[in-house]
PDB file of the backbone (N, CA, C, O) and the ligand in Angstrom, with CONECT records:
HET     ZN  A 101       1
ATOM      1  N   UNK A   1      14.796-113.318  -0.374  1.00  0.00           N
ATOM      2  CA  UNK A   1      13.786-114.338   0.347  1.00  0.00           C
ATOM      3  C   UNK A   1      13.577-114.051   1.634  1.00  0.00           C
ATOM      4  O   UNK A   1      14.559-113.792   2.330  1.00  0.00           O
ATOM      5  N   UNK A   2      12.466-114.040   2.115  1.00  0.00           N
ATOM      6  CA  UNK A   2      12.051-113.749   3.696  1.00  0.00           C
ATOM      7  C   UNK A   2      12.363-114.846   4.445  1.00  0.00           C
ATOM      8  O   UNK A   2      12.285-115.996   4.013  1.00  0.00           O
ATOM      9  N   UNK A   3      12.760-114.509   5.698  1.00  0.00           N
ATOM     10  CA  UNK A   3      13.260-115.783   6.676  1.00  0.00           C
ATOM     11  C   UNK A   3      11.902-116.322   7.273  1.00  0.00           C
ATOM     12  O   UNK A   3      10.926-115.634   7.573  1.00  0.00           O
ATOM     13  N   UNK A   4      12.023-117.583   7.378  1.00  0.00           N
ATOM     14  CA  UNK A   4      10.834-118.439   7.842  1.00  0.00           C
ATOM     15  C   UNK A   4      10.822-118.436   9.288  1.00  0.00           C
ATOM     16  O   UNK A   4      11.828-118.654   9.962  1.00  0.00           O
ATOM     17  N   UNK A   5       9.619-118.174   9.782  1.00  0.00           N
ATOM     18  CA  UNK A   5       9.271-118.132  11.158  1.00  0.00           C
ATOM     19  C   UNK A   5       8.729-119.548  11.428  1.00  0.00           C
ATOM     20  O   UNK A   5       7.722-120.019  10.900  1.00  0.00           O
ATOM     21  N   UNK A   6       9.548-120.182  12.342  1.00  0.00           N
ATOM     22  CA  UNK A   6       9.074-121.482  13.055  1.00  0.00           C
ATOM     23  C   UNK A   6       8.417-121.426  14.072  1.00  0.00           C
ATOM     24  O   UNK A   6       7.888-122.458  14.486  1.00  0.00           O
ATOM     25  N   UNK A   7       8.263-120.199  14.765  1.00  0.00           N
ATOM     26  CA  UNK A   7       7.725-119.949  15.965  1.00  0.00           C
ATOM     27  C   UNK A   7       6.191-119.679  15.754  1.00  0.00           C
ATOM     28  O   UNK A   7       5.740-118.577  15.443  1.00  0.00           O
ATOM     29  N   UNK A   8       5.432-120.827  15.962  1.00  0.00           N
ATOM     30  CA  UNK A   8       4.042-120.461  15.695  1.00  0.00           C
ATOM     31  C   UNK A   8       3.102-121.560  16.707  1.00  0.00           C
ATOM     32  O   UNK A   8       3.401-122.670  17.146  1.00  0.00           O
ATOM     33  N   UNK A   9       2.034-120.855  16.837  1.00  0.00           N
ATOM     34  CA  UNK A   9       1.103-121.604  17.912  1.00  0.00           C
ATOM     35  C   UNK A   9       0.043-122.212  16.786  1.00  0.00           C
ATOM     36  O   UNK A   9      -0.244-121.646  15.731  1.00  0.00           O
ATOM     37  N   UNK A  10      -0.437-123.394  17.209  1.00  0.00           N
ATOM     38  CA  UNK A  10      -1.729-124.005  16.714  1.00  0.00           C
ATOM     39  C   UNK A  10      -2.872-122.963  16.805  1.00  0.00           C
ATOM     40  O   UNK A  10      -3.167-122.453  17.885  1.00  0.00           O
ATOM     41  N   UNK A  11      -3.498-122.663  15.672  1.00  0.00           N
ATOM     42  CA  UNK A  11      -4.426-121.820  15.761  1.00  0.00           C
ATOM     43  C   UNK A  11      -5.889-122.470  16.383  1.00  0.00           C
ATOM     44  O   UNK A  11      -6.940-121.838  16.489  1.00  0.00           O
ATOM     45  N   UNK A  12      -5.711-123.638  16.694  1.00  0.00           N
ATOM     46  CA  UNK A  12      -7.041-124.535  17.306  1.00  0.00           C
ATOM     47  C   UNK A  12      -6.857-124.684  18.907  1.00  0.00           C
ATOM     48  O   UNK A  12      -7.809-124.816  19.676  1.00  0.00           O
ATOM     49  N   UNK A  13      -5.470-124.645  19.312  1.00  0.00           N
ATOM     50  CA  UNK A  13      -5.203-124.813  20.752  1.00  0.00           C
ATOM     51  C   UNK A  13      -4.360-123.849  21.309  1.00  0.00           C
ATOM     52  O   UNK A  13      -4.312-123.731  22.533  1.00  0.00           O
ATOM     53  N   UNK A  14      -3.541-122.990  20.410  1.00  0.00           N
ATOM     54  CA  UNK A  14      -2.902-122.259  21.015  1.00  0.00           C
ATOM     55  C   UNK A  14      -1.412-122.507  21.579  1.00  0.00           C
ATOM     56  O   UNK A  14      -0.637-121.664  22.030  1.00  0.00           O
ATOM     57  N   UNK A  15      -1.204-124.050  21.412  1.00  0.00           N
ATOM     58  CA  UNK A  15       0.013-124.691  21.873  1.00  0.00           C
ATOM     59  C   UNK A  15       1.004-124.553  20.731  1.00  0.00           C
ATOM     60  O   UNK A  15       0.653-124.650  19.555  1.00  0.00           O
ATOM     61  N   UNK A  16       2.471-124.283  21.183  1.00  0.00           N
ATOM     62  CA  UNK A  16       3.348-124.063  20.193  1.00  0.00           C
ATOM     63  C   UNK A  16       3.521-125.339  19.453  1.00  0.00           C
ATOM     64  O   UNK A  16       3.480-126.414  20.051  1.00  0.00           O
ATOM     65  N   UNK A  17       3.725-125.252  18.079  1.00  0.00           N
ATOM     66  CA  UNK A  17       3.701-126.463  17.322  1.00  0.00           C
ATOM     67  C   UNK A  17       5.135-127.005  17.129  1.00  0.00           C
ATOM     68  O   UNK A  17       6.092-126.262  17.347  1.00  0.00           O
ATOM     69  N   UNK A  18       5.299-128.222  16.744  1.00  0.00           N
ATOM     70  CA  UNK A  18       6.678-128.915  16.778  1.00  0.00           C
ATOM     71  C   UNK A  18       7.256-128.806  15.212  1.00  0.00           C
ATOM     72  O   UNK A  18       6.466-128.766  14.269  1.00  0.00           O
ATOM     73  N   UNK A  19       8.426-128.770  15.057  1.00  0.00           N
ATOM     74  CA  UNK A  19       8.892-128.883  13.732  1.00  0.00           C
ATOM     75  C   UNK A  19       9.018-130.499  13.367  1.00  0.00           C
ATOM     76  O   UNK A  19       9.540-131.314  14.128  1.00  0.00           O
ATOM     77  N   UNK A  20       8.511-130.784  12.211  1.00  0.00           N
ATOM     78  CA  UNK A  20       8.190-132.242  11.949  1.00  0.00           C
ATOM     79  C   UNK A  20       8.838-132.577  10.523  1.00  0.00           C
ATOM     80  O   UNK A  20       8.509-131.884   9.561  1.00  0.00           O
ATOM     81  N   UNK A  21       9.635-133.490  10.388  1.00  0.00           N
ATOM     82  CA  UNK A  21       9.940-134.138   8.827  1.00  0.00           C
ATOM     83  C   UNK A  21       8.972-134.450   8.246  1.00  0.00           C
ATOM     84  O   UNK A  21       8.368-135.480   8.545  1.00  0.00           O
ATOM     85  N   UNK A  22       8.597-133.682   7.316  1.00  0.00           N
ATOM     86  CA  UNK A  22       7.472-134.062   6.302  1.00  0.00           C
ATOM     87  C   UNK A  22       7.781-135.015   5.077  1.00  0.00           C
ATOM     88  O   UNK A  22       6.859-135.654   4.571  1.00  0.00           O
ATOM     89  N   UNK A  23       8.955-135.103   4.645  1.00  0.00           N
ATOM     90  CA  UNK A  23       9.320-136.073   3.474  1.00  0.00           C
ATOM     91  C   UNK A  23       9.606-137.232   3.776  1.00  0.00           C
ATOM     92  O   UNK A  23       9.648-138.001   2.816  1.00  0.00           O
ATOM     93  N   UNK A  24       9.891-137.795   5.082  1.00  0.00           N
ATOM     94  CA  UNK A  24       9.876-138.930   5.347  1.00  0.00           C
ATOM     95  C   UNK A  24       8.765-139.822   5.544  1.00  0.00           C
ATOM     96  O   UNK A  24       8.779-141.037   5.738  1.00  0.00           O
ATOM     97  N   UNK A  25       7.771-138.994   5.460  1.00  0.00           N
ATOM     98  CA  UNK A  25       6.301-139.746   5.580  1.00  0.00           C
ATOM     99  C   UNK A  25       5.400-139.524   4.062  1.00  0.00           C
ATOM    100  O   UNK A  25       5.240-138.472   3.443  1.00  0.00           O
ATOM    101  N   UNK A  26       4.897-140.894   3.731  1.00  0.00           N
ATOM    102  CA  UNK A  26       4.201-141.087   2.559  1.00  0.00           C
ATOM    103  C   UNK A  26       2.576-141.381   3.067  1.00  0.00           C
ATOM    104  O   UNK A  26       2.278-142.143   3.987  1.00  0.00           O
ATOM    105  N   UNK A  27       1.723-140.685   2.342  1.00  0.00           N
ATOM    106  CA  UNK A  27       0.378-140.822   2.746  1.00  0.00           C
ATOM    107  C   UNK A  27      -0.370-141.463   1.642  1.00  0.00           C
ATOM    108  O   UNK A  27      -1.529-141.831   1.835  1.00  0.00           O
ATOM    109  N   UNK A  28       0.245-141.630   0.433  1.00  0.00           N
ATOM    110  CA  UNK A  28      -0.417-142.062  -0.660  1.00  0.00           C
ATOM    111  C   UNK A  28      -1.290-141.310  -1.259  1.00  0.00           C
ATOM    112  O   UNK A  28      -1.226-140.137  -0.892  1.00  0.00           O
ATOM    113  N   UNK A  29      -2.284-141.595  -2.242  1.00  0.00           N
ATOM    114  CA  UNK A  29      -3.208-140.923  -2.678  1.00  0.00           C
ATOM    115  C   UNK A  29      -2.795-139.415  -3.276  1.00  0.00           C
ATOM    116  O   UNK A  29      -3.588-138.485  -3.422  1.00  0.00           O
ATOM    117  N   UNK A  30      -1.446-139.393  -3.569  1.00  0.00           N
ATOM    118  CA  UNK A  30      -0.930-138.124  -4.046  1.00  0.00           C
ATOM    119  C   UNK A  30      -0.584-137.033  -3.122  1.00  0.00           C
ATOM    120  O   UNK A  30       0.019-135.991  -3.376  1.00  0.00           O
ATOM    121  N   UNK A  31      -1.136-137.509  -1.851  1.00  0.00           N
ATOM    122  CA  UNK A  31      -0.669-136.651  -0.883  1.00  0.00           C
ATOM    123  C   UNK A  31       0.491-136.465  -0.240  1.00  0.00           C
ATOM    124  O   UNK A  31       0.684-136.872   0.906  1.00  0.00           O
ATOM    125  N   UNK A  32       1.548-135.687  -1.100  1.00  0.00           N
ATOM    126  CA  UNK A  32       2.784-135.612  -0.619  1.00  0.00           C
ATOM    127  C   UNK A  32       2.970-134.310  -0.490  1.00  0.00           C
ATOM    128  O   UNK A  32       2.092-133.521  -0.840  1.00  0.00           O
ATOM    129  N   UNK A  33       4.308-133.848   0.104  1.00  0.00           N
ATOM    130  CA  UNK A  33       4.587-132.677   0.371  1.00  0.00           C
ATOM    131  C   UNK A  33       5.833-132.438  -0.152  1.00  0.00           C
ATOM    132  O   UNK A  33       6.749-133.249  -0.016  1.00  0.00           O
ATOM    133  N   UNK A  34       5.977-131.151  -0.875  1.00  0.00           N
ATOM    134  CA  UNK A  34       7.008-130.707  -1.516  1.00  0.00           C
ATOM    135  C   UNK A  34       8.007-130.117  -0.565  1.00  0.00           C
ATOM    136  O   UNK A  34       9.193-130.194  -0.887  1.00  0.00           O
ATOM    137  N   UNK A  35       7.701-129.576   0.493  1.00  0.00           N
ATOM    138  CA  UNK A  35       8.359-129.128   1.792  1.00  0.00           C
ATOM    139  C   UNK A  35       9.014-130.016   2.652  1.00  0.00           C
ATOM    140  O   UNK A  35       8.257-130.918   3.010  1.00  0.00           O
ATOM    141  N   UNK A  36      10.244-130.100   3.156  1.00  0.00           N
ATOM    142  CA  UNK A  36      10.686-131.114   3.706  1.00  0.00           C
ATOM    143  C   UNK A  36      10.272-130.964   5.188  1.00  0.00           C
ATOM    144  O   UNK A  36      10.058-132.008   5.804  1.00  0.00           O
ATOM    145  N   UNK A  37      10.131-129.759   5.843  1.00  0.00           N
ATOM    146  CA  UNK A  37      10.013-129.711   7.279  1.00  0.00           C
ATOM    147  C   UNK A  37       8.740-128.779   7.346  1.00  0.00           C
ATOM    148  O   UNK A  37       8.668-127.726   6.713  1.00  0.00           O
ATOM    149  N   UNK A  38       7.687-129.286   8.216  1.00  0.00           N
ATOM    150  CA  UNK A  38       6.567-128.468   8.411  1.00  0.00           C
ATOM    151  C   UNK A  38       6.322-128.285  10.083  1.00  0.00           C
ATOM    152  O   UNK A  38       7.123-128.787  10.873  1.00  0.00           O
ATOM    153  N   UNK A  39       5.331-127.643  10.471  1.00  0.00           N
ATOM    154  CA  UNK A  39       5.154-127.417  11.835  1.00  0.00           C
ATOM    155  C   UNK A  39       3.864-128.454  12.043  1.00  0.00           C
ATOM    156  O   UNK A  39       2.963-128.508  11.207  1.00  0.00           O
ATOM    157  N   UNK A  40       3.875-129.159  13.086  1.00  0.00           N
ATOM    158  CA  UNK A  40       2.581-130.003  13.537  1.00  0.00           C
ATOM    159  C   UNK A  40       2.255-129.728  15.008  1.00  0.00           C
ATOM    160  O   UNK A  40       3.102-129.527  15.879  1.00  0.00           O
ATOM    161  N   UNK A  41       0.941-129.742  15.182  1.00  0.00           N
ATOM    162  CA  UNK A  41       0.608-129.769  16.532  1.00  0.00           C
ATOM    163  C   UNK A  41       0.200-131.135  17.168  1.00  0.00           C
ATOM    164  O   UNK A  41      -0.704-131.927  16.901  1.00  0.00           O
ATOM    165  N   UNK A  42       1.165-131.127  18.082  1.00  0.00           N
ATOM    166  CA  UNK A  42       1.119-132.685  18.804  1.00  0.00           C
ATOM    167  C   UNK A  42       0.461-132.510  20.215  1.00  0.00           C
ATOM    168  O   UNK A  42       0.778-133.285  21.117  1.00  0.00           O
ATOM    169  N   UNK A  43      -0.340-131.627  20.400  1.00  0.00           N
ATOM    170  CA  UNK A  43      -0.974-131.462  21.568  1.00  0.00           C
ATOM    171  C   UNK A  43      -2.272-132.474  21.486  1.00  0.00           C
ATOM    172  O   UNK A  43      -3.164-132.473  20.638  1.00  0.00           O
ATOM    173  N   UNK A  44      -2.095-133.385  22.689  1.00  0.00           N
ATOM    174  CA  UNK A  44      -3.228-134.386  22.564  1.00  0.00           C
ATOM    175  C   UNK A  44      -4.597-133.818  23.126  1.00  0.00           C
ATOM    176  O   UNK A  44      -5.563-134.573  23.239  1.00  0.00           O
ATOM    177  N   UNK A  45      -4.663-132.599  23.446  1.00  0.00           N
ATOM    178  CA  UNK A  45      -5.838-131.923  23.962  1.00  0.00           C
ATOM    179  C   UNK A  45      -6.304-131.036  22.904  1.00  0.00           C
ATOM    180  O   UNK A  45      -7.354-130.433  23.126  1.00  0.00           O
ATOM    181  N   UNK A  46      -5.690-130.844  21.757  1.00  0.00           N
ATOM    182  CA  UNK A  46      -6.209-130.010  20.850  1.00  0.00           C
ATOM    183  C   UNK A  46      -7.352-130.442  20.362  1.00  0.00           C
ATOM    184  O   UNK A  46      -7.561-131.619  20.069  1.00  0.00           O
ATOM    185  N   UNK A  47      -8.360-129.297  20.215  1.00  0.00           N
ATOM    186  CA  UNK A  47      -9.723-129.648  19.867  1.00  0.00           C
ATOM    187  C   UNK A  47      -9.716-130.466  18.352  1.00  0.00           C
ATOM    188  O   UNK A  47     -10.516-131.391  18.213  1.00  0.00           O
ATOM    189  N   UNK A  48      -8.996-130.184  17.467  1.00  0.00           N
ATOM    190  CA  UNK A  48      -8.817-130.753  16.301  1.00  0.00           C
ATOM    191  C   UNK A  48      -8.695-132.012  16.414  1.00  0.00           C
ATOM    192  O   UNK A  48      -9.454-132.790  15.835  1.00  0.00           O
ATOM    193  N   UNK A  49      -7.692-132.398  17.201  1.00  0.00           N
ATOM    194  CA  UNK A  49      -7.302-133.844  17.224  1.00  0.00           C
ATOM    195  C   UNK A  49      -8.368-134.656  18.092  1.00  0.00           C
ATOM    196  O   UNK A  49      -8.599-135.831  17.809  1.00  0.00           O
ATOM    197  N   UNK A  50      -9.023-134.013  19.164  1.00  0.00           N
ATOM    198  CA  UNK A  50     -10.095-134.545  20.162  1.00  0.00           C
ATOM    199  C   UNK A  50     -11.287-135.092  19.106  1.00  0.00           C
ATOM    200  O   UNK A  50     -11.805-136.200  18.967  1.00  0.00           O
ATOM    201  N   UNK A  51     -11.486-133.784  18.416  1.00  0.00           N
ATOM    202  CA  UNK A  51     -12.938-134.105  17.527  1.00  0.00           C
ATOM    203  C   UNK A  51     -12.590-135.013  16.506  1.00  0.00           C
ATOM    204  O   UNK A  51     -13.450-135.786  16.082  1.00  0.00           O
ATOM    205  N   UNK A  52     -11.258-135.025  15.981  1.00  0.00           N
ATOM    206  CA  UNK A  52     -10.999-136.069  14.928  1.00  0.00           C
ATOM    207  C   UNK A  52     -11.397-137.522  15.270  1.00  0.00           C
ATOM    208  O   UNK A  52     -11.820-138.233  14.358  1.00  0.00           O
ATOM    209  N   UNK A  53     -11.278-138.059  16.655  1.00  0.00           N
ATOM    210  CA  UNK A  53     -11.555-139.296  16.695  1.00  0.00           C
ATOM    211  C   UNK A  53     -12.946-139.629  16.398  1.00  0.00           C
ATOM    212  O   UNK A  53     -13.176-140.657  15.760  1.00  0.00           O
ATOM    213  N   UNK A  54     -13.925-138.853  16.800  1.00  0.00           N
ATOM    214  CA  UNK A  54     -15.293-139.077  16.647  1.00  0.00           C
ATOM    215  C   UNK A  54     -15.747-138.870  15.088  1.00  0.00           C
ATOM    216  O   UNK A  54     -16.523-139.656  14.544  1.00  0.00           O
ATOM    217  N   UNK A  55     -15.220-137.799  14.463  1.00  0.00           N
ATOM    218  CA  UNK A  55     -15.620-137.467  13.069  1.00  0.00           C
ATOM    219  C   UNK A  55     -14.945-138.442  12.211  1.00  0.00           C
ATOM    220  O   UNK A  55     -15.610-138.578  11.184  1.00  0.00           O
ATOM    221  N   UNK A  56     -13.930-139.153  12.211  1.00  0.00           N
ATOM    222  CA  UNK A  56     -13.161-140.113  11.518  1.00  0.00           C
ATOM    223  C   UNK A  56     -13.993-141.306  11.458  1.00  0.00           C
ATOM    224  O   UNK A  56     -14.200-141.866  10.381  1.00  0.00           O
ATOM    225  N   UNK A  57     -14.519-141.759  12.644  1.00  0.00           N
ATOM    226  CA  UNK A  57     -15.178-142.972  12.840  1.00  0.00           C
ATOM    227  C   UNK A  57     -16.686-142.799  12.092  1.00  0.00           C
ATOM    228  O   UNK A  57     -17.111-143.684  11.348  1.00  0.00           O
ATOM    229  N   UNK A  58     -17.372-141.683  12.342  1.00  0.00           N
ATOM    230  CA  UNK A  58     -18.658-141.520  11.911  1.00  0.00           C
ATOM    231  C   UNK A  58     -18.584-141.373  10.247  1.00  0.00           C
ATOM    232  O   UNK A  58     -19.402-141.915   9.504  1.00  0.00           O
ATOM    233  N   UNK A  59     -17.552-140.613   9.822  1.00  0.00           N
ATOM    234  CA  UNK A  59     -17.530-140.582   8.374  1.00  0.00           C
ATOM    235  C   UNK A  59     -16.962-141.869   7.511  1.00  0.00           C
ATOM    236  O   UNK A  59     -17.282-142.262   6.389  1.00  0.00           O
ATOM    237  N   UNK A  60     -16.001-142.378   8.455  1.00  0.00           N
ATOM    238  CA  UNK A  60     -15.130-143.395   7.398  1.00  0.00           C
ATOM    239  C   UNK A  60     -15.238-144.684   7.893  1.00  0.00           C
ATOM    240  O   UNK A  60     -14.916-145.654   7.208  1.00  0.00           O
ATOM    241  N   UNK A  61     -15.742-144.799   9.231  1.00  0.00           N
ATOM    242  CA  UNK A  61     -15.543-146.053  10.020  1.00  0.00           C
ATOM    243  C   UNK A  61     -14.196-146.334  10.360  1.00  0.00           C
ATOM    244  O   UNK A  61     -13.822-147.484  10.584  1.00  0.00           O
ATOM    245  N   UNK A  62     -13.534-145.462  10.404  1.00  0.00           N
ATOM    246  CA  UNK A  62     -11.948-145.789  10.479  1.00  0.00           C
ATOM    247  C   UNK A  62     -11.490-145.176  12.020  1.00  0.00           C
ATOM    248  O   UNK A  62     -11.813-144.039  12.364  1.00  0.00           O
ATOM    249  N   UNK A  63     -10.781-145.995  12.798  1.00  0.00           N
ATOM    250  CA  UNK A  63     -10.360-145.394  13.884  1.00  0.00           C
ATOM    251  C   UNK A  63      -9.246-144.764  13.643  1.00  0.00           C
ATOM    252  O   UNK A  63      -8.365-145.263  12.943  1.00  0.00           O
ATOM    253  N   UNK A  64      -9.147-143.542  14.217  1.00  0.00           N
ATOM    254  CA  UNK A  64      -8.139-142.528  13.939  1.00  0.00           C
ATOM    255  C   UNK A  64      -8.402-141.281  14.136  1.00  0.00           C
ATOM    256  O   UNK A  64      -9.526-141.009  14.557  1.00  0.00           O
ATOM    257  N   UNK A  65      -7.499-140.264  13.900  1.00  0.00           N
ATOM    258  CA  UNK A  65      -7.797-138.920  14.149  1.00  0.00           C
ATOM    259  C   UNK A  65      -6.680-138.090  13.280  1.00  0.00           C
ATOM    260  O   UNK A  65      -5.786-138.693  12.686  1.00  0.00           O
ATOM    261  N   UNK A  66      -6.783-136.851  13.254  1.00  0.00           N
ATOM    262  CA  UNK A  66      -6.074-135.873  12.548  1.00  0.00           C
ATOM    263  C   UNK A  66      -5.330-134.979  13.270  1.00  0.00           C
ATOM    264  O   UNK A  66      -5.833-134.721  14.364  1.00  0.00           O
ATOM    265  N   UNK A  67      -4.149-134.337  12.990  1.00  0.00           N
ATOM    266  CA  UNK A  67      -3.362-133.462  13.718  1.00  0.00           C
ATOM    267  C   UNK A  67      -3.207-132.190  12.806  1.00  0.00           C
ATOM    268  O   UNK A  67      -2.804-132.312  11.649  1.00  0.00           O
ATOM    269  N   UNK A  68      -3.512-131.047  13.307  1.00  0.00           N
ATOM    270  CA  UNK A  68      -3.268-129.891  12.350  1.00  0.00           C
ATOM    271  C   UNK A  68      -1.858-129.651  11.969  1.00  0.00           C
ATOM    272  O   UNK A  68      -0.967-129.698  12.817  1.00  0.00           O
ATOM    273  N   UNK A  69      -1.605-129.375  10.618  1.00  0.00           N
ATOM    274  CA  UNK A  69      -0.152-128.884  10.362  1.00  0.00           C
ATOM    275  C   UNK A  69      -0.173-127.566   9.470  1.00  0.00           C
ATOM    276  O   UNK A  69      -1.132-127.253   8.763  1.00  0.00           O
ATOM    277  N   UNK A  70       0.969-126.854   9.587  1.00  0.00           N
ATOM    278  CA  UNK A  70       1.009-125.720   8.747  1.00  0.00           C
ATOM    279  C   UNK A  70       2.528-125.773   8.325  1.00  0.00           C
ATOM    280  O   UNK A  70       3.440-126.127   9.073  1.00  0.00           O
ATOM    281  N   UNK A  71       2.668-125.354   6.975  1.00  0.00           N
ATOM    282  CA  UNK A  71       3.857-125.098   6.289  1.00  0.00           C
ATOM    283  C   UNK A  71       4.362-123.829   6.279  1.00  0.00           C
ATOM    284  O   UNK A  71       3.736-123.127   5.484  1.00  0.00           O
ATOM    285  N   UNK A  72       5.264-123.240   6.856  1.00  0.00           N
ATOM    286  CA  UNK A  72       5.620-121.956   6.786  1.00  0.00           C
ATOM    287  C   UNK A  72       6.297-121.634   5.413  1.00  0.00           C
ATOM    288  O   UNK A  72       6.343-120.484   4.975  1.00  0.00           O
ATOM    289  N   UNK A  73       6.800-122.674   4.784  1.00  0.00           N
ATOM    290  CA  UNK A  73       7.559-122.402   3.632  1.00  0.00           C
ATOM    291  C   UNK A  73       6.627-122.159   2.595  1.00  0.00           C
ATOM    292  O   UNK A  73       7.108-121.391   1.762  1.00  0.00           O
ATOM    293  N   UNK A  74       5.260-122.590   2.282  1.00  0.00           N
ATOM    294  CA  UNK A  74       4.524-122.230   1.371  1.00  0.00           C
ATOM    295  C   UNK A  74       2.996-121.753   1.580  1.00  0.00           C
ATOM    296  O   UNK A  74       2.156-121.567   0.700  1.00  0.00           O
ATOM    297  N   UNK A  75       2.837-121.581   3.194  1.00  0.00           N
ATOM    298  CA  UNK A  75       1.838-121.203   3.619  1.00  0.00           C
ATOM    299  C   UNK A  75       0.453-122.306   3.686  1.00  0.00           C
ATOM    300  O   UNK A  75      -0.707-122.019   3.981  1.00  0.00           O
ATOM    301  N   UNK A  76       1.003-123.594   3.319  1.00  0.00           N
ATOM    302  CA  UNK A  76       0.037-124.472   3.157  1.00  0.00           C
ATOM    303  C   UNK A  76      -0.326-124.877   4.671  1.00  0.00           C
ATOM    304  O   UNK A  76       0.451-124.819   5.624  1.00  0.00           O
ATOM    305  N   UNK A  77      -1.664-125.296   4.696  1.00  0.00           N
ATOM    306  CA  UNK A  77      -2.023-125.998   6.219  1.00  0.00           C
ATOM    307  C   UNK A  77      -3.250-126.858   5.896  1.00  0.00           C
ATOM    308  O   UNK A  77      -3.905-126.867   4.854  1.00  0.00           O
ATOM    309  N   UNK A  78      -3.410-127.528   6.937  1.00  0.00           N
ATOM    310  CA  UNK A  78      -4.449-129.027   6.800  1.00  0.00           C
ATOM    311  C   UNK A  78      -4.275-129.762   7.766  1.00  0.00           C
ATOM    312  O   UNK A  78      -3.722-129.304   8.766  1.00  0.00           O
ATOM    313  N   UNK A  79      -4.693-131.061   7.721  1.00  0.00           N
ATOM    314  CA  UNK A  79      -4.527-131.940   8.729  1.00  0.00           C
ATOM    315  C   UNK A  79      -3.865-133.231   8.250  1.00  0.00           C
ATOM    316  O   UNK A  79      -3.896-133.548   7.061  1.00  0.00           O
ATOM    317  N   UNK A  80      -3.308-133.919   9.120  1.00  0.00           N
ATOM    318  CA  UNK A  80      -2.551-135.141   8.739  1.00  0.00           C
ATOM    319  C   UNK A  80      -3.430-136.325   9.405  1.00  0.00           C
ATOM    320  O   UNK A  80      -3.947-136.094  10.498  1.00  0.00           O
ATOM    321  N   UNK A  81      -3.604-137.477   8.841  1.00  0.00           N
ATOM    322  CA  UNK A  81      -4.164-138.654   9.556  1.00  0.00           C
ATOM    323  C   UNK A  81      -3.282-139.296  10.383  1.00  0.00           C
ATOM    324  O   UNK A  81      -2.172-139.549   9.913  1.00  0.00           O
ATOM    325  N   UNK A  82      -3.543-139.637  11.581  1.00  0.00           N
ATOM    326  CA  UNK A  82      -2.885-140.362  12.425  1.00  0.00           C
ATOM    327  C   UNK A  82      -3.940-141.671  13.030  1.00  0.00           C
ATOM    328  O   UNK A  82      -5.152-141.578  13.222  1.00  0.00           O
ATOM    329  N   UNK A  83      -3.182-142.723  13.224  1.00  0.00           N
ATOM    330  CA  UNK A  83      -3.929-143.915  13.537  1.00  0.00           C
ATOM    331  C   UNK A  83      -4.151-144.056  15.008  1.00  0.00           C
ATOM    332  O   UNK A  83      -5.180-144.530  15.490  1.00  0.00           O
ATOM    333  N   UNK A  84      -3.048-143.582  15.751  1.00  0.00           N
ATOM    334  CA  UNK A  84      -2.933-143.482  17.285  1.00  0.00           C
ATOM    335  C   UNK A  84      -2.170-142.448  17.547  1.00  0.00           C
ATOM    336  O   UNK A  84      -1.553-141.800  16.701  1.00  0.00           O
ATOM    337  N   UNK A  85      -2.186-142.209  19.002  1.00  0.00           N
ATOM    338  CA  UNK A  85      -1.392-141.155  19.799  1.00  0.00           C
ATOM    339  C   UNK A  85      -0.049-140.784  19.313  1.00  0.00           C
ATOM    340  O   UNK A  85       0.456-139.685  19.082  1.00  0.00           O
ATOM    341  N   UNK A  86       0.434-142.098  19.213  1.00  0.00           N
ATOM    342  CA  UNK A  86       1.928-141.670  18.937  1.00  0.00           C
ATOM    343  C   UNK A  86       2.588-141.569  17.448  1.00  0.00           C
ATOM    344  O   UNK A  86       3.774-141.375  17.181  1.00  0.00           O
ATOM    345  N   UNK A  87       1.545-141.744  16.594  1.00  0.00           N
ATOM    346  CA  UNK A  87       1.868-141.887  15.177  1.00  0.00           C
ATOM    347  C   UNK A  87       2.371-140.543  14.799  1.00  0.00           C
ATOM    348  O   UNK A  87       1.827-139.547  15.278  1.00  0.00           O
ATOM    349  N   UNK A  88       3.321-140.444  14.016  1.00  0.00           N
ATOM    350  CA  UNK A  88       4.219-139.309  13.526  1.00  0.00           C
ATOM    351  C   UNK A  88       5.029-138.674  14.582  1.00  0.00           C
ATOM    352  O   UNK A  88       5.641-137.634  14.339  1.00  0.00           O
ATOM    353  N   UNK A  89       5.063-139.148  15.554  1.00  0.00           N
ATOM    354  CA  UNK A  89       6.012-138.535  16.787  1.00  0.00           C
ATOM    355  C   UNK A  89       7.416-138.776  16.455  1.00  0.00           C
ATOM    356  O   UNK A  89       8.303-138.001  16.814  1.00  0.00           O
ATOM    357  N   UNK A  90       7.635-139.842  15.773  1.00  0.00           N
ATOM    358  CA  UNK A  90       9.123-140.369  15.689  1.00  0.00           C
ATOM    359  C   UNK A  90       9.788-139.360  14.554  1.00  0.00           C
ATOM    360  O   UNK A  90      11.015-139.334  14.454  1.00  0.00           O
ATOM    361  N   UNK A  91       9.056-138.624  13.797  1.00  0.00           N
ATOM    362  CA  UNK A  91       9.620-137.589  13.139  1.00  0.00           C
ATOM    363  C   UNK A  91       9.714-136.119  13.461  1.00  0.00           C
ATOM    364  O   UNK A  91      10.045-135.196  12.717  1.00  0.00           O
ATOM    365  N   UNK A  92       9.346-136.099  14.756  1.00  0.00           N
ATOM    366  CA  UNK A  92       9.484-134.629  15.395  1.00  0.00           C
ATOM    367  C   UNK A  92      10.993-134.368  15.462  1.00  0.00           C
ATOM    368  O   UNK A  92      11.861-135.171  15.806  1.00  0.00           O
ATOM    369  N   UNK A  93      11.151-133.051  15.055  1.00  0.00           N
ATOM    370  CA  UNK A  93      12.652-132.598  15.167  1.00  0.00           C
ATOM    371  C   UNK A  93      12.974-131.863  16.331  1.00  0.00           C
ATOM    372  O   UNK A  93      12.590-130.716  16.561  1.00  0.00           O
ATOM    373  N   UNK A  94      13.768-132.634  17.136  1.00  0.00           N
ATOM    374  CA  UNK A  94      14.143-132.065  18.447  1.00  0.00           C
ATOM    375  C   UNK A  94      15.120-130.904  18.377  1.00  0.00           C
ATOM    376  O   UNK A  94      16.073-130.905  17.598  1.00  0.00           O
ATOM    377  N   UNK A  95      14.851-129.921  19.213  1.00  0.00           N
ATOM    378  CA  UNK A  95      15.697-128.886  19.167  1.00  0.00           C
ATOM    379  C   UNK A  95      16.578-128.689  20.447  1.00  0.00           C
ATOM    380  O   UNK A  95      17.389-127.764  20.502  1.00  0.00           O
TER     381      UNK A  95
HETATM  382 ZN    ZN A 101      -3.516-127.691  18.290  1.00  0.00          ZN2+
END
């Protein structure tokens, strides 16, 4: 088994991502994660997150945004829906 590198910057803003507990969150719609820890970009100036506020409202009439995530364990990446600025922050793993 190769060692997992948790030192990674967000490809959208270049800010180092935070370790985050994935399995304490449930998004429904079958969007579950088989890994327990992922990396999430919590930069409020991240273009992905800033753009999300407009695109989510335009497409779904929903207030919210998305944050970029990457799972070093299986190479999976995508976005997590957030309803407000502090959403998901409670599960950041402090080191
Ligand atoms: Zn970012």
